C-alpha positions in Angstrom: 22.3 4.8 -25.4 23.4 8.1 -23.9 21.8 9.0 -20.5 19.4 12.0 -20.7 19.7 15.0 -18.4 16.7 15.9 -16.4 16.0 19.6 -16.0 15.5 21.2 -12.6 11.9 21.9 -13.6 11.3 18.2 -14.5 12.7 17.3 -11.1 10.4 19.8 -9.3 7.4 18.4 -11.2 8.4 14.8 -10.3 8.7 15.7 -6.7 5.3 17.4 -6.8 3.7 14.3 -8.3 5.3 12.2 -5.6 3.9 14.5 -2.9 0.4 14.2 -4.5 0.7 10.4 -4.5 1.8 10.5 -0.8 -1.1 12.7 0.2 -3.6 10.5 -1.7 -2.1 7.3 -0.1 -2.4 9.0 3.4 -6.1 9.9 2.8 -7.0 6.5 1.5 -5.2 4.8 4.4 -7.0 7.1 6.9 -10.4 6.3 5.2 -9.8 2.6 5.2 -8.7 2.6 8.9 -11.8 4.6 9.9 -14.0 2.1 8.0 -12.4 -0.9 9.6 -12.6 0.6 13.1 -16.3 1.4 12.5 -17.0 -2.1 11.4 -15.3 -3.5 14.5 -17.1 -1.1 16.8 -20.4 -2.1 15.4 -19.7 -5.8 15.7 -19.8 -6.4 12.0 -16.1 -7.5 11.8 -13.9 -9.1 14.4 -10.3 -7.9 14.4 -9.1 -11.5 14.3 -11.0 -12.1 11.1 -9.6 -9.0 9.5 -6.0 -9.9 10.4 -6.5 -13.5 9.3 -7.9 -12.4 5.9 -5.1 -9.8 5.5 -2.4 -12.4 6.2 -4.0 -14.8 3.7 -4.1 -12.1 1.0 -0.4 -11.3 1.7 0.5 -15.0 1.3 -1.4 -15.2 -2.0 0.4 -12.0 -3.3 3.8 -13.5 -2.4 2.9 -16.8 -4.0 1.8 -15.1 -7.3 4.7 -12.6 -7.4 7.2 -13.0 -10.2 10.5 -13.5 -8.4 12.5 -12.1 -11.3 10.5 -8.8 -11.0 9.7 -8.5 -7.3 12.3 -10.5 -5.5 11.1 -13.2 -3.1 7.8 -11.6 -2.2 5.8 -8.4 -2.2 3.9 -6.7 0.5 0.9 -5.1 -1.1 -1.5 -6.0 1.7 0.5 -5.1 4.8 -1.4 -4.7 8.0 -0.5 -2.8 11.1 -1.4 -5.1 14.0 -0.9 -2.5 16.8 
């Protein structure tokens, strides 16, 4: 099969789509962080409980990942512990 050439316009559109996804990811992360902080501030959620749950979800994801497709593990529930 012969490789196809991508036009400059197609590349611009692809980069614009990536920028949109990046912006959406940032906004979702910001909203989630704010929600978690509010739950901790109001005493509804303990930070330790959150980190423990996130670590468990990450382990489950790694155990269920297809090593032929994703390598040894995936990090779909990564948590910043700072």
